KOLLO-793639 format. One record per residue (C-alpha): x, y, z; residue number from 1. Coordinates in steps of 0.001 Angstrom, whole numbers, plus 524288, in hexadecimal, padded with zeros to 5 digits. Each point is the difference from the previous one (the first is absolute). Last residue first. Example, Ala and Ser with C-alpha at 12.3 -4.5 7.8 and 13.67 -1.06 7.14 Angstrom:
! residues 2
<r x="83566" y="7FBDC" z="81BE4" seq="2"/>
<r x="7FAA6" y="7F290" z="80294" seq="1"/>
END
This chain:
! residues 434
<r x="50ADE" y="50B67" z="610A4" seq="434"/>
<r x="80CF6" y="7FE23" z="7FD39" seq="433"/>
<r x="80658" y="7F485" z="8045B" seq="432"/>
<r x="80D63" y="7FBF4" z="7FD57" seq="431"/>
<r x="808ED" y="7F275" z="80330" seq="430"/>
<r x="810A8" y="7FE88" z="7FBFF" seq="429"/>
<r x="805AC" y="7F508" z="7FF77" seq="428"/>
<r x="81059" y="804FA" z="8039B" seq="427"/>
<r x="80DBE" y="7F997" z="7FE65" seq="426"/>
<r x="807FF" y="80B70" z="807E0" seq="425"/>
<r x="80FD7" y="802C8" z="7FE30" seq="424"/>
<r x="80956" y="80778" z="806C2" seq="423"/>
<r x="80CFB" y="801A8" z="7FD36" seq="422"/>
<r x="80B31" y="807AE" z="80720" seq="421"/>
<r x="80AE1" y="809BD" z="80364" seq="420"/>
<r x="7FC7C" y="80777" z="809DA" seq="419"/>
<r x="7FA50" y="80BD8" z="7F985" seq="418"/>
<r x="80EA7" y="80610" z="7FF9D" seq="417"/>
<r x="80450" y="7F38A" z="7F745" seq="416"/>
<r x="7F353" y="800EB" z="7F83A" seq="415"/>
<r x="7F354" y="7F8AE" z="80155" seq="414"/>
<r x="7F88D" y="7F767" z="7F7DC" seq="413"/>
<r x="7F237" y="7FD60" z="7FFC6" seq="412"/>
<r x="7FA85" y="7F45D" z="7F810" seq="411"/>
<r x="7F1F3" y="7FC97" z="7FDD1" seq="410"/>
<r x="7F7EB" y="7F40D" z="7FAFD" seq="409"/>
<r x="7F15A" y="803EC" z="7FE37" seq="408"/>
<r x="7F2B0" y="7F639" z="7FFF6" seq="407"/>
<r x="7F20E" y="80846" z="7FD29" seq="406"/>
<r x="7F393" y="7FFC2" z="80527" seq="405"/>
<r x="7F4AB" y="80899" z="7F9EA" seq="404"/>
<r x="7F27F" y="80354" z="802ED" seq="403"/>
<r x="7F6F7" y="80D92" z="80229" seq="402"/>
<r x="80F3F" y="805F3" z="7F6BA" seq="401"/>
<r x="7F97C" y="7F610" z="7F45F" seq="400"/>
<r x="7F796" y="7F613" z="803CA" seq="399"/>
<r x="808C4" y="7F3A8" z="7FF9D" seq="398"/>
<r x="80B36" y="80A0A" z="7FC56" seq="397"/>
<r x="80D11" y="7F6D7" z="7FF05" seq="396"/>
<r x="80C33" y="80340" z="80331" seq="395"/>
<r x="80D08" y="7FCC1" z="7FBD3" seq="394"/>
<r x="80CF9" y="8033C" z="8052E" seq="393"/>
<r x="80E65" y="80554" z="7FE21" seq="392"/>
<r x="8043A" y="80A8B" z="80911" seq="391"/>
<r x="80E5E" y="805F6" z="80228" seq="390"/>
<r x="80624" y="80870" z="809B3" seq="389"/>
<r x="80D56" y="80768" z="8004C" seq="388"/>
<r x="80588" y="8080B" z="80CED" seq="387"/>
<r x="80B71" y="80814" z="7FE8A" seq="386"/>
<r x="805DB" y="80688" z="80BF9" seq="385"/>
<r x="80E0F" y="7FCB2" z="7FC83" seq="384"/>
<r x="80B65" y="80952" z="80394" seq="383"/>
<r x="80142" y="80EB8" z="7F93D" seq="382"/>
<r x="7F7DE" y="8093C" z="7FC66" seq="381"/>
<r x="7F052" y="7FD1A" z="7FBDA" seq="380"/>
<r x="7F9DF" y="7F7E6" z="80C1F" seq="379"/>
<r x="7F455" y="7F9D2" z="7FF0E" seq="378"/>
<r x="80349" y="7FABF" z="7F2B6" seq="377"/>
<r x="7F35E" y="7FAC8" z="7FC8B" seq="376"/>
<r x="7FF7C" y="7F5D9" z="7F436" seq="375"/>
<r x="7F368" y="7F9E5" z="7FC6A" seq="374"/>
<r x="7FAD3" y="7F494" z="7F5FB" seq="373"/>
<r x="7F110" y="7FB7F" z="7FF6A" seq="372"/>
<r x="7FB06" y="7F6DF" z="7F925" seq="371"/>
<r x="7F108" y="7FA2C" z="7FBC9" seq="370"/>
<r x="7FB43" y="7F321" z="7FA2E" seq="369"/>
<r x="7ED68" y="8038D" z="7FFB6" seq="368"/>
<r x="7F708" y="7F2CE" z="80018" seq="367"/>
<r x="7F184" y="808C6" z="7FC4A" seq="366"/>
<r x="7FB4B" y="7F222" z="7FBF5" seq="365"/>
<r x="80820" y="7FBAF" z="7F469" seq="364"/>
<r x="7FA53" y="807BF" z="7F7B4" seq="363"/>
<r x="80316" y="80E6B" z="80568" seq="362"/>
<r x="80D2E" y="7FD41" z="80080" seq="361"/>
<r x="80497" y="80A40" z="80900" seq="360"/>
<r x="80DB3" y="805A8" z="7FF0E" seq="359"/>
<r x="806C1" y="8077D" z="80A85" seq="358"/>
<r x="80CCA" y="8099F" z="8014A" seq="357"/>
<r x="804E0" y="80625" z="80CE3" seq="356"/>
<r x="80D16" y="806B0" z="7FE47" seq="355"/>
<r x="80794" y="80821" z="80B79" seq="354"/>
<r x="80637" y="80BBE" z="8012E" seq="353"/>
<r x="80AA1" y="8049D" z="80B62" seq="352"/>
<r x="8078A" y="80A0B" z="8061F" seq="351"/>
<r x="8056C" y="80746" z="80E2E" seq="350"/>
<r x="80454" y="80BFD" z="80296" seq="349"/>
<r x="80B13" y="806ED" z="8097A" seq="348"/>
<r x="7FF4A" y="803D3" z="8102F" seq="347"/>
<r x="80BF8" y="7FD73" z="80978" seq="346"/>
<r x="7F9E5" y="802EA" z="80E3D" seq="345"/>
<r x="80642" y="7F407" z="804B9" seq="344"/>
<r x="7FA6D" y="7F8EC" z="80A30" seq="343"/>
<r x="7F416" y="7F9E5" z="7F9CF" seq="342"/>
<r x="809DA" y="7FE19" z="7F263" seq="341"/>
<r x="7FE1A" y="80411" z="7F1AE" seq="340"/>
<r x="7F1A3" y="807C0" z="80333" seq="339"/>
<r x="7F96E" y="8025C" z="7F38D" seq="338"/>
<r x="7FEE2" y="80EF5" z="7FB6D" seq="337"/>
<r x="7FDCC" y="7FD7A" z="7F1E7" seq="336"/>
<r x="7F6CF" y="7F4BE" z="7FB39" seq="335"/>
<r x="800AE" y="7FF5D" z="7F25E" seq="334"/>
<r x="7F49E" y="7F1AB" z="7FA65" seq="333"/>
<r x="7FE9F" y="7FC60" z="7F1D1" seq="332"/>
<r x="7F2E6" y="7F814" z="7FCA1" seq="331"/>
<r x="7FBC9" y="7F5A5" z="7F485" seq="330"/>
<r x="7F572" y="7FAA4" z="7FBAF" seq="329"/>
<r x="7FBF2" y="7F5AB" z="7F6EE" seq="328"/>
<r x="7F318" y="7F86C" z="7F984" seq="327"/>
<r x="7FAD6" y="7F782" z="7F73D" seq="326"/>
<r x="7F454" y="7F9E8" z="7FE16" seq="325"/>
<r x="7F8B7" y="80B23" z="7FACD" seq="324"/>
<r x="80C56" y="809EF" z="7FADA" seq="323"/>
<r x="8048E" y="805DD" z="80CC3" seq="322"/>
<r x="80872" y="80A3D" z="803A6" seq="321"/>
<r x="8082D" y="80790" z="80AD9" seq="320"/>
<r x="8081D" y="8094C" z="8035E" seq="319"/>
<r x="803E3" y="80478" z="80DFD" seq="318"/>
<r x="80B63" y="80B4A" z="8042A" seq="317"/>
<r x="7FFD2" y="8043C" z="80EAD" seq="316"/>
<r x="80873" y="80A95" z="8072B" seq="315"/>
<r x="8017A" y="800BF" z="80FDF" seq="314"/>
<r x="8046C" y="80958" z="80930" seq="313"/>
<r x="8027D" y="7FF4D" z="80B92" seq="312"/>
<r x="804BF" y="80B3D" z="807C9" seq="311"/>
<r x="80808" y="7FDC9" z="80CCA" seq="310"/>
<r x="80355" y="806D2" z="80D0E" seq="309"/>
<r x="8098C" y="7FBDE" z="807FE" seq="308"/>
<r x="804B4" y="7F88F" z="80EFA" seq="307"/>
<r x="806AC" y="7F494" z="7FEE7" seq="306"/>
<r x="80536" y="7F985" z="80A8C" seq="305"/>
<r x="7F207" y="7FAEF" z="8072D" seq="304"/>
<r x="7FB3C" y="7FDBC" z="7F330" seq="303"/>
<r x="7F871" y="80FA7" z="7FF22" seq="302"/>
<r x="7F8E0" y="8041B" z="7F60F" seq="301"/>
<r x="7FC23" y="80BD2" z="7FA13" seq="300"/>
<r x="7F783" y="7FE05" z="7F323" seq="299"/>
<r x="7FF73" y="80C84" z="7F9A2" seq="298"/>
<r x="7F9C3" y="7FE7C" z="7F190" seq="297"/>
<r x="7F8FA" y="7F519" z="7F919" seq="296"/>
<r x="80038" y="800EB" z="7F33B" seq="295"/>
<r x="7F933" y="7F992" z="7F414" seq="294"/>
<r x="80328" y="7FEC1" z="7F15F" seq="293"/>
<r x="7F898" y="7F7A9" z="7F738" seq="292"/>
<r x="801CF" y="7FFE3" z="7F1A8" seq="291"/>
<r x="7F596" y="7F68A" z="7F729" seq="290"/>
<r x="7FF0D" y="7F6F4" z="7F434" seq="289"/>
<r x="7F49A" y="7F9FC" z="7FA74" seq="288"/>
<r x="7FD68" y="7F417" z="7F4D4" seq="287"/>
<r x="7F100" y="7F7AC" z="7FFC5" seq="286"/>
<r x="7F7DC" y="7F833" z="7F8AD" seq="285"/>
<r x="7F42D" y="7F7B4" z="801DC" seq="284"/>
<r x="7FB8F" y="7F3EC" z="80841" seq="283"/>
<r x="80AB7" y="7F219" z="80239" seq="282"/>
<r x="7FC6E" y="80036" z="80C7A" seq="281"/>
<r x="8028C" y="80DEF" z="803B7" seq="280"/>
<r x="807A7" y="7FFEC" z="80CD5" seq="279"/>
<r x="80D1A" y="8093E" z="805AD" seq="278"/>
<r x="7F544" y="80A5D" z="801BE" seq="277"/>
<r x="7FEBA" y="80DEE" z="80090" seq="276"/>
<r x="7F335" y="8028F" z="7F4BB" seq="275"/>
<r x="7FDC9" y="806F3" z="7F6AE" seq="274"/>
<r x="80DB4" y="800D8" z="7F832" seq="273"/>
<r x="7FEA9" y="806D8" z="7F321" seq="272"/>
<r x="80499" y="7F6ED" z="7F60C" seq="271"/>
<r x="7F407" y="80359" z="7F3BE" seq="270"/>
<r x="807BF" y="80CF8" z="7FD28" seq="269"/>
<r x="8105E" y="7FEBF" z="804D5" seq="268"/>
<r x="804FF" y="807EF" z="807F3" seq="267"/>
<r x="7FB24" y="7FAFA" z="80ED9" seq="266"/>
<r x="80598" y="80946" z="8091F" seq="265"/>
<r x="8009E" y="7FEFC" z="80E62" seq="264"/>
<r x="80564" y="80BCD" z="808B3" seq="263"/>
<r x="802E0" y="7FECB" z="8106C" seq="262"/>
<r x="8015F" y="80906" z="8092F" seq="261"/>
<r x="806DF" y="80604" z="80BCB" seq="260"/>
<r x="7FE16" y="803F8" z="80FD5" seq="259"/>
<r x="80515" y="7FB99" z="80BD2" seq="258"/>
<r x="7FC1D" y="8079A" z="80AAB" seq="257"/>
<r x="80AC7" y="80739" z="80952" seq="256"/>
<r x="804AD" y="7FE36" z="80F11" seq="255"/>
<r x="80346" y="7F190" z="80013" seq="254"/>
<r x="80312" y="7FADE" z="80D3F" seq="253"/>
<r x="80726" y="7F390" z="8021D" seq="252"/>
<r x="80760" y="7FB13" z="80C1E" seq="251"/>
<r x="80599" y="7F161" z="7FF99" seq="250"/>
<r x="80181" y="7F1FD" z="7FB69" seq="249"/>
<r x="7FE60" y="80059" z="7F0E4" seq="248"/>
<r x="80016" y="7F3B9" z="7F8A9" seq="247"/>
<r x="80BCF" y="7F8BA" z="7F89D" seq="246"/>
<r x="80025" y="7FED6" z="7F1FF" seq="245"/>
<r x="80B1D" y="800C8" z="7FE16" seq="244"/>
<r x="8001C" y="81098" z="7FA07" seq="243"/>
<r x="7F69F" y="80060" z="80C4C" seq="242"/>
<r x="7F3FA" y="8000B" z="800D2" seq="241"/>
<r x="7F410" y="808BE" z="80507" seq="240"/>
<r x="7F2DA" y="7F71E" z="80276" seq="239"/>
<r x="7FD37" y="801B6" z="80D32" seq="238"/>
<r x="80731" y="80EF6" z="8005E" seq="237"/>
<r x="7F124" y="803D3" z="7F74C" seq="236"/>
<r x="80156" y="808AF" z="7F4DF" seq="235"/>
<r x="7F921" y="80BC3" z="7FC63" seq="234"/>
<r x="7F364" y="80511" z="80148" seq="233"/>
<r x="7FAB7" y="80780" z="7F4FF" seq="232"/>
<r x="80123" y="804F0" z="7F2AC" seq="231"/>
<r x="7F8BB" y="7FC1C" z="7F23D" seq="230"/>
<r x="80148" y="8024A" z="7F0FC" seq="229"/>
<r x="7FAE3" y="7F6A0" z="7F5B9" seq="228"/>
<r x="80085" y="8000A" z="7EFD4" seq="227"/>
<r x="7F956" y="7F60C" z="7F749" seq="226"/>
<r x="7FFDD" y="80630" z="7F2AE" seq="225"/>
<r x="7FBE8" y="7F60B" z="7F337" seq="224"/>
<r x="7F2D2" y="7FBDA" z="80748" seq="223"/>
<r x="7F76C" y="80BF8" z="7FB6F" seq="222"/>
<r x="808ED" y="808E5" z="80975" seq="221"/>
<r x="8022A" y="7F99B" z="80AD9" seq="220"/>
<r x="7FE92" y="8027E" z="80FEE" seq="219"/>
<r x="804EF" y="8023A" z="80C4D" seq="218"/>
<r x="800E1" y="80A52" z="80C77" seq="217"/>
<r x="803DE" y="7F939" z="80CE7" seq="216"/>
<r x="800A8" y="802DC" z="80E23" seq="215"/>
<r x="8075E" y="7F722" z="80870" seq="214"/>
<r x="7FFC3" y="7F5F1" z="80B30" seq="213"/>
<r x="809DF" y="7F703" z="7FE5A" seq="212"/>
<r x="7FE4C" y="7F6FE" z="7F2B1" seq="211"/>
<r x="80B02" y="7FB72" z="7FA0A" seq="210"/>
<r x="802BB" y="7F666" z="80C80" seq="209"/>
<r x="80289" y="80D36" z="807D2" seq="208"/>
<r x="803DA" y="80901" z="7F920" seq="207"/>
<r x="80ED7" y="804F6" z="7F8AB" seq="206"/>
<r x="8085F" y="7F0DC" z="7FEE7" seq="205"/>
<r x="7F501" y="7F924" z="80587" seq="204"/>
<r x="7F8FC" y="7FB83" z="7F2A1" seq="203"/>
<r x="80E43" y="801B4" z="7F6B5" seq="202"/>
<r x="8050A" y="7F7CD" z="80BD4" seq="201"/>
<r x="7F75A" y="7F227" z="7FAAE" seq="200"/>
<r x="801D2" y="80581" z="7F09D" seq="199"/>
<r x="80E64" y="7FCB4" z="8039A" seq="198"/>
<r x="7FD5F" y="7F0D1" z="805FC" seq="197"/>
<r x="7F6C8" y="8001E" z="7F411" seq="196"/>
<r x="7F117" y="7FB73" z="804DA" seq="195"/>
<r x="7FB7E" y="7F3DF" z="80731" seq="194"/>
<r x="7F04A" y="7FD58" z="7F843" seq="193"/>
<r x="80567" y="7FB4C" z="7F267" seq="192"/>
<r x="7FAB3" y="803B6" z="7F480" seq="191"/>
<r x="7FA51" y="80B3E" z="80664" seq="190"/>
<r x="7F19C" y="80473" z="802A9" seq="189"/>
<r x="7F84B" y="7FB60" z="80C06" seq="188"/>
<r x="80D94" y="806D8" z="805CE" seq="187"/>
<r x="7FA66" y="80D2E" z="7F96A" seq="186"/>
<r x="808C7" y="80692" z="7F52C" seq="185"/>
<r x="806D1" y="80A44" z="8086E" seq="184"/>
<r x="809C2" y="7F929" z="80320" seq="183"/>
<r x="803D5" y="7FB85" z="7F34B" seq="182"/>
<r x="7FF74" y="80AE6" z="7FC73" seq="181"/>
<r x="808D3" y="806F5" z="8070C" seq="180"/>
<r x="8016B" y="80E91" z="8081C" seq="179"/>
<r x="7F0A0" y="800AF" z="7FD4E" seq="178"/>
<r x="7F934" y="805B1" z="80CBF" seq="177"/>
<r x="7F4A2" y="7F67D" z="8081D" seq="176"/>
<r x="7F658" y="804F6" z="80575" seq="175"/>
<r x="7FEFD" y="8030C" z="80E23" seq="174"/>
<r x="7FAF3" y="80DDD" z="8007E" seq="173"/>
<r x="7FB45" y="8067F" z="7F886" seq="172"/>
<r x="7FCFE" y="7FDC4" z="7EEC1" seq="171"/>
<r x="7FC8E" y="80A90" z="7F727" seq="170"/>
<r x="7FC4B" y="8006A" z="7F179" seq="169"/>
<r x="802BB" y="809D0" z="7F4AE" seq="168"/>
<r x="80237" y="7FCB6" z="7F182" seq="167"/>
<r x="7F5A9" y="7F6F5" z="801CC" seq="166"/>
<r x="7F59B" y="80BE4" z="7FE7E" seq="165"/>
<r x="7F44B" y="80445" z="80403" seq="164"/>
<r x="806D3" y="808B0" z="8091C" seq="163"/>
<r x="7FF43" y="7F625" z="80E63" seq="162"/>
<r x="801E1" y="7F3EE" z="7F5EC" seq="161"/>
<r x="80360" y="7F5CD" z="80903" seq="160"/>
<r x="7FFE7" y="804E3" z="80F8A" seq="159"/>
<r x="8063B" y="7F380" z="806EF" seq="158"/>
<r x="80368" y="7FEB9" z="80C65" seq="157"/>
<r x="80904" y="7F8F1" z="804D1" seq="156"/>
<r x="8024F" y="7F1D2" z="80B64" seq="155"/>
<r x="8097D" y="7F6DE" z="7F9D5" seq="154"/>
<r x="80668" y="7F659" z="80980" seq="153"/>
<r x="7FBBF" y="8024F" z="80C78" seq="152"/>
<r x="8025B" y="7F5B0" z="80A7B" seq="151"/>
<r x="7FEB0" y="7EE51" z="8021A" seq="150"/>
<r x="80AF8" y="7FAF5" z="80B62" seq="149"/>
<r x="80A65" y="7F635" z="7FDBE" seq="148"/>
<r x="7FB1C" y="7F1F7" z="7FEB9" seq="147"/>
<r x="80E36" y="7FAB8" z="8046A" seq="146"/>
<r x="80D8A" y="805E2" z="7FAE0" seq="145"/>
<r x="807A5" y="7F1DD" z="800F8" seq="144"/>
<r x="7FFCA" y="7FEAF" z="7F22E" seq="143"/>
<r x="7F3D6" y="80727" z="7F81B" seq="142"/>
<r x="7F322" y="7FC35" z="80935" seq="141"/>
<r x="7F9C7" y="80B4C" z="7FD7C" seq="140"/>
<r x="807E4" y="806C7" z="7F3F0" seq="139"/>
<r x="7F727" y="80CFA" z="7FD48" seq="138"/>
<r x="7F374" y="801E4" z="8091E" seq="137"/>
<r x="7F612" y="80AD7" z="7FA7C" seq="136"/>
<r x="7F57A" y="80782" z="801B0" seq="135"/>
<r x="7FB6A" y="8084D" z="7F334" seq="134"/>
<r x="7FBCE" y="80DCB" z="7FD09" seq="133"/>
<r x="7F98E" y="80767" z="7F35C" seq="132"/>
<r x="7F77D" y="80D69" z="80329" seq="131"/>
<r x="7F8AD" y="803B6" z="7F443" seq="130"/>
<r x="7FD7E" y="80E07" z="7FADD" seq="129"/>
<r x="7FC7F" y="80464" z="7F19E" seq="128"/>
<r x="7F014" y="7F86C" z="7FE15" seq="127"/>
<r x="7FB63" y="7FE73" z="80D1F" seq="126"/>
<r x="804B7" y="7FA91" z="80BA1" seq="125"/>
<r x="80734" y="7F4E3" z="7FBC3" seq="124"/>
<r x="8059C" y="7F678" z="808F6" seq="123"/>
<r x="80931" y="7F512" z="7FEAA" seq="122"/>
<r x="8056A" y="7F620" z="80825" seq="121"/>
<r x="8096B" y="7F4A3" z="7FF91" seq="120"/>
<r x="805DB" y="7F77C" z="808CD" seq="119"/>
<r x="80CC3" y="7FA02" z="7FCCB" seq="118"/>
<r x="808AF" y="7F61C" z="80549" seq="117"/>
<r x="80DB9" y="7FF65" z="7FA53" seq="116"/>
<r x="80ABA" y="7F5D1" z="8003C" seq="115"/>
<r x="7F8CF" y="7F5F6" z="808A1" seq="114"/>
<r x="80C50" y="7F83B" z="802D4" seq="113"/>
<r x="805EA" y="7F108" z="7FD6A" seq="112"/>
<r x="80E4B" y="7FB29" z="802F8" seq="111"/>
<r x="80746" y="7F846" z="7FB60" seq="110"/>
<r x="80E6F" y="8014A" z="806AB" seq="109"/>
<r x="80D3B" y="7FF78" z="7FB41" seq="108"/>
<r x="80A46" y="80572" z="8088B" seq="107"/>
<r x="80B7C" y="80516" z="7FD29" seq="106"/>
<r x="80000" y="80D57" z="8078B" seq="105"/>
<r x="80322" y="807BF" z="7F61C" seq="104"/>
<r x="7FE51" y="7F57D" z="7F3AB" seq="103"/>
<r x="7F13C" y="7FF00" z="802C7" seq="102"/>
<r x="7FAA0" y="7F550" z="7FA79" seq="101"/>
<r x="7EF5C" y="8054A" z="80108" seq="100"/>
<r x="7F719" y="7F334" z="7FA89" seq="99"/>
<r x="7F168" y="8064D" z="7FF93" seq="98"/>
<r x="7F254" y="7FFDC" z="7FF67" seq="97"/>
<r x="7F899" y="80D40" z="7FE96" seq="96"/>
<r x="7F4BE" y="80873" z="80206" seq="95"/>
<r x="7FAE1" y="808FA" z="7F9E0" seq="94"/>
<r x="7F247" y="80427" z="80737" seq="93"/>
<r x="7F54C" y="809E9" z="7F92B" seq="92"/>
<r x="7F3E3" y="804D1" z="8045D" seq="91"/>
<r x="7F45F" y="808A1" z="7FAA9" seq="90"/>
<r x="7F6A2" y="80B7A" z="80373" seq="89"/>
<r x="7FC8A" y="80A5B" z="7F6E9" seq="88"/>
<r x="7F4B0" y="80B3A" z="80291" seq="87"/>
<r x="7F7E4" y="80A12" z="7F9F0" seq="86"/>
<r x="7FB36" y="80D52" z="7FF24" seq="85"/>
<r x="7FB24" y="805DC" z="7F205" seq="84"/>
<r x="7F490" y="7F4D0" z="7FEEE" seq="83"/>
<r x="7F7FE" y="80663" z="80D98" seq="82"/>
<r x="7F4C9" y="7FAA7" z="8021F" seq="81"/>
<r x="802D1" y="7F3A8" z="7FA6B" seq="80"/>
<r x="80BEA" y="7FDE6" z="80706" seq="79"/>
<r x="80B3A" y="7FB74" z="7FAF7" seq="78"/>
<r x="808D6" y="7F48C" z="80354" seq="77"/>
<r x="80BED" y="7FBAE" z="7F544" seq="76"/>
<r x="807CD" y="7F40D" z="8059F" seq="75"/>
<r x="80FEF" y="80053" z="7FEB3" seq="74"/>
<r x="804E7" y="7FFEB" z="7F4D7" seq="73"/>
<r x="7FAAA" y="7FE8B" z="7F5BD" seq="72"/>
<r x="7FF8A" y="7F0DE" z="80078" seq="71"/>
<r x="806D2" y="7F704" z="7F60E" seq="70"/>
<r x="7F78B" y="7F8DA" z="7F682" seq="69"/>
<r x="7FFF5" y="7F262" z="80361" seq="68"/>
<r x="807DF" y="7F49F" z="803AB" seq="67"/>
<r x="8083B" y="7FA1C" z="7F66F" seq="66"/>
<r x="8009D" y="80F98" z="7F94A" seq="65"/>
<r x="7F657" y="805EC" z="7F97A" seq="64"/>
<r x="80430" y="80DB2" z="7FB88" seq="63"/>
<r x="7FC4F" y="80B83" z="80A6D" seq="62"/>
<r x="7F8F7" y="80BB3" z="7FAF6" seq="61"/>
<r x="7F508" y="7FC6A" z="80525" seq="60"/>
<r x="805AD" y="80168" z="80D1F" seq="59"/>
<r x="7F738" y="7F7E3" z="80A89" seq="58"/>
<r x="7FB8C" y="8056B" z="80BB9" seq="57"/>
<r x="7F47D" y="809A8" z="7FFBA" seq="56"/>
<r x="7F421" y="8042C" z="808D6" seq="55"/>
<r x="7F854" y="80D50" z="7FC8F" seq="54"/>
<r x="803A9" y="7FED7" z="7F06E" seq="53"/>
<r x="7FC7A" y="7F0D1" z="7FFE0" seq="52"/>
<r x="7F4EA" y="8019E" z="809A5" seq="51"/>
<r x="7FAD0" y="807E0" z="7F499" seq="50"/>
<r x="8020A" y="7F9C6" z="7F554" seq="49"/>
<r x="7F818" y="7F48D" z="808E2" seq="48"/>
<r x="7F613" y="80836" z="80164" seq="47"/>
<r x="7FDD8" y="801AF" z="7F3FD" seq="46"/>
<r x="8014B" y="7F325" z="7F7D8" seq="45"/>
<r x="7F62E" y="7FB8F" z="80CBC" seq="44"/>
<r x="7F45F" y="80B1D" z="7FC51" seq="43"/>
<r x="80120" y="7FB82" z="7F3C3" seq="42"/>
<r x="8001C" y="7F124" z="802CB" seq="41"/>
<r x="7F413" y="8036E" z="80A66" seq="40"/>
<r x="7FA5D" y="80773" z="7F1BE" seq="39"/>
<r x="80182" y="7F512" z="7F937" seq="38"/>
<r x="7FAAF" y="7F68B" z="806D8" seq="37"/>
<r x="7F381" y="80BEB" z="80402" seq="36"/>
<r x="7FF46" y="800B9" z="7EEB4" seq="35"/>
<r x="7FDF7" y="7EF12" z="7FFFE" seq="34"/>
<r x="7F6EB" y="7FEBB" z="80B79" seq="33"/>
<r x="7F72E" y="80C8C" z="7F8B1" seq="32"/>
<r x="8020F" y="7F9CF" z="7F241" seq="31"/>
<r x="7F9F3" y="7EF97" z="80693" seq="30"/>
<r x="7F63E" y="80663" z="8069E" seq="29"/>
<r x="7FB65" y="80853" z="7F305" seq="28"/>
<r x="8024D" y="7F16C" z="7FB7A" seq="27"/>
<r x="7F65C" y="7FA9E" z="80B0C" seq="26"/>
<r x="7F5E4" y="80AD9" z="7FD7B" seq="25"/>
<r x="80194" y="7FFD9" z="7F076" seq="24"/>
<r x="7FA21" y="7F1F7" z="80217" seq="23"/>
<r x="7F60C" y="802C0" z="808E7" seq="22"/>
<r x="7F941" y="80916" z="7F6DD" seq="21"/>
<r x="80141" y="7F733" z="7F36A" seq="20"/>
<r x="7F981" y="7F53C" z="80A2E" seq="19"/>
<r x="7F42F" y="80A65" z="80113" seq="18"/>
<r x="80000" y="80190" z="7F25F" seq="17"/>
<r x="7FDE3" y="7F183" z="7FD9E" seq="16"/>
<r x="7F79A" y="7FF7C" z="80A64" seq="15"/>
<r x="7F5FA" y="80BF4" z="7FA7B" seq="14"/>
<r x="8021F" y="7FA4A" z="7F16A" seq="13"/>
<r x="7FB41" y="7F351" z="8047F" seq="12"/>
<r x="7F727" y="805B0" z="8074A" seq="11"/>
<r x="7F999" y="80853" z="7F5D0" seq="10"/>
<r x="80127" y="7F5FC" z="7F47A" seq="9"/>
<r x="7F6F1" y="7F6D0" z="808FA" seq="8"/>
<r x="7F650" y="80B1F" z="80185" seq="7"/>
<r x="80156" y="80031" z="7F027" seq="6"/>
<r x="7FB27" y="7F418" z="7FFD0" seq="5"/>
<r x="7F651" y="7FDCA" z="80A06" seq="4"/>
<r x="7FA49" y="80ABE" z="7F87B" seq="3"/>
<r x="7FEF3" y="7FAB8" z="7F216" seq="2"/>
<r x="7FC3F" y="7F4A0" z="8054B" seq="1"/>
END
């Protein structure tokens, strides 16, 4: 009997031990599955961070707009085998629907056109060297101009900090020179993408579209002081006008490069300008003042009646500031070497200014009313050559500058010697920038 009980006890013990072993095996399998799941999640997190480094489009510092954060701009692509190299790709479309009331022609018309169309590409060859260019088509379907043509806009090689200092950088070929703050700011970042008349004249007065082929050295000192100096190709005859606004029709040859430079100062600590823009979305603050002098000398022209040599000289002064939602900006221009009328040898000066401002209401889905006033005396002498322009409008930043719409009313008044008429425009503007 005793042996039977011991045998039964042994059997029960063995069965119990086997059961515990099976339970332990099951628990170990469960732990292994959990470990495997955690490893996969960890690898996925690493892969996501790696992918974000190599493929990125959203601007992480952007506010949250109605349609989300704005883009970088452009999509950034980095190769895995050399992350110091990169490519940025982007597109931009600015469309306008407007009612145009021309006092000069006595015509009132509705017009819809693409103010700007861009395909943008940048390529980084290393930490220090990159190339930027865009292909563009401006004012397609504007009035009776048809589809227009594509051409190259920016096309410059950038050499950043070759001596490991922000004081010395270079841009070569088709990069902008700073003849005006609003002309230097990317058109996607300006308050109203039809810039002031006087600033548009400055953009053509020294070199073609302020980016004729040139070489530029620039830099900054702790964001307190910025400078640039440049020289390069001069003016384009197709953009040359006299004081009345009549286009040049003749022969032109320029014997010398343009040259000049600009200095911008941010004098107050904590108010440094870190980026040239007109749209701040209620963030941060800055205050800056600047001055530029540019010369485009030895311009030989023959308009069929007069053959002479002139020098174009431009003085530009700027001031800009913003504090949270409030932004203000003003510029002054002085042109020397202006031809009064084609067919006349008389030359002189011209001067003008504009002031603009915007206030962004963050709590009202980034609605932003703006104004701009402009006065330009196109001939500094006898006669009425004054052009005045006033704009009031409202921007709505649906996704920052990536997606925005606007309404604007513009009134331009031309003096007696400019034709003595008034133009009025009512505009609906849109921008898609990726």
